[in-house]
C-alpha positions in Angstrom: -22.3 -5.7 -5.5 -23.3 -7.7 -8.5 -26.4 -9.1 -6.8 -27.4 -5.5 -5.9 -27.1 -4.5 -9.5 -24.0 -2.3 -8.9 -22.2 -3.2 -12.1 -20.3 0.1 -12.6 -20.8 2.5 -15.5 -23.2 0.3 -17.5 -25.7 0.2 -14.6 -25.0 3.7 -13.3 -23.8 2.5 -9.9 -20.7 0.7 -8.6 -18.1 2.0 -6.3 -19.1 5.4 -7.6 -22.4 7.0 -8.6 -22.3 7.4 -12.4 -25.8 9.0 -12.8 -24.3 12.5 -13.3 -21.8 13.3 -15.9 -19.6 15.3 -13.6 -15.8 15.0 -13.7 -15.6 14.1 -10.0 -17.8 11.2 -9.1 -19.4 10.8 -5.7 -18.9 7.5 -3.8 -22.0 5.3 -3.9 -23.7 5.6 -0.5 -25.0 2.0 -0.7 -21.4 0.8 -0.9 -20.8 1.4 2.8 -23.6 -1.2 3.6 -21.9 -3.8 1.4 -18.5 -3.1 3.0 -19.8 -3.4 6.5 -21.7 -6.6 5.7 -18.7 -8.4 4.3 -15.9 -6.8 6.4 -13.5 -9.3 7.9 -11.8 -8.2 11.2 -8.0 -8.4 11.2 -6.6 -11.4 12.9 -4.0 -9.3 14.8 -5.0 -5.7 15.6 -2.8 -3.1 13.8 -0.7 -1.1 16.2 1.6 1.7 15.0 4.6 -0.6 15.7 3.0 -3.4 13.6 2.3 -1.1 10.7 5.8 0.2 10.8 7.2 -3.3 10.9 5.1 -4.4 7.9 6.1 -1.3 5.8 9.8 -1.7 6.7 9.7 -5.5 5.8 8.6 -4.6 2.3 11.4 -2.1 2.1 14.0 -4.7 3.2 12.5 -7.4 0.8 12.9 -5.0 -2.1 16.5 -4.3 -1.1 17.3 -8.0 -1.0 15.7 -8.5 -4.4 17.9 -5.6 -5.8 21.0 -7.3 -4.4 20.0 -10.7 -5.9 19.3 -9.1 -9.3 22.6 -7.3 -9.4 21.0 -3.8 -9.4 23.1 -2.8 -6.3 26.5 -3.5 -7.8 28.6 -2.3 -4.9 26.6 -4.1 -2.2 24.2 -3.0 0.4 26.0 0.3 1.0 24.7 1.5 -2.3 21.1 0.7 -1.2 21.6 2.5 2.0 22.8 5.6 0.1 19.8 5.4 -2.2 17.5 5.0 0.7 18.8 8.1 2.5 19.1 10.4 -0.5 16.4 9.0 -2.7 13.6 8.0 -0.3 14.4 10.3 2.6 15.3 7.6 5.0 16.7 9.0 8.2 20.4 9.4 7.8 21.0 8.6 11.5 19.6 5.1 10.8 21.7 4.5 7.7 19.4 2.4 5.5 17.7 -0.9 5.3 20.9 -2.9 5.7 22.1 -0.9 8.7 19.1 -1.8 10.8 18.7 -5.1 12.5 15.2 -6.0 13.8 
């Protein structure tokens, strides 16, 4: 983008087109060419199951960190209750500590 002179607001173009002073900016049309030129295909294709696993892994990692830092004082059950009532996790599944992958 720098080689093409797309430096952002100071050049008038970047990810967005800054030539107009409108509140809502339009995406720079030349950006799609740059993205397709430098796009890297994923090593493993993303299936719905893989995406679900990756999202859930982040959720479980955060719960483990909460346990280690002492945020969940009464153990994993507290995290399960927070997941069900706070995040809308399905009650039939319990929470992150109730599921084994």
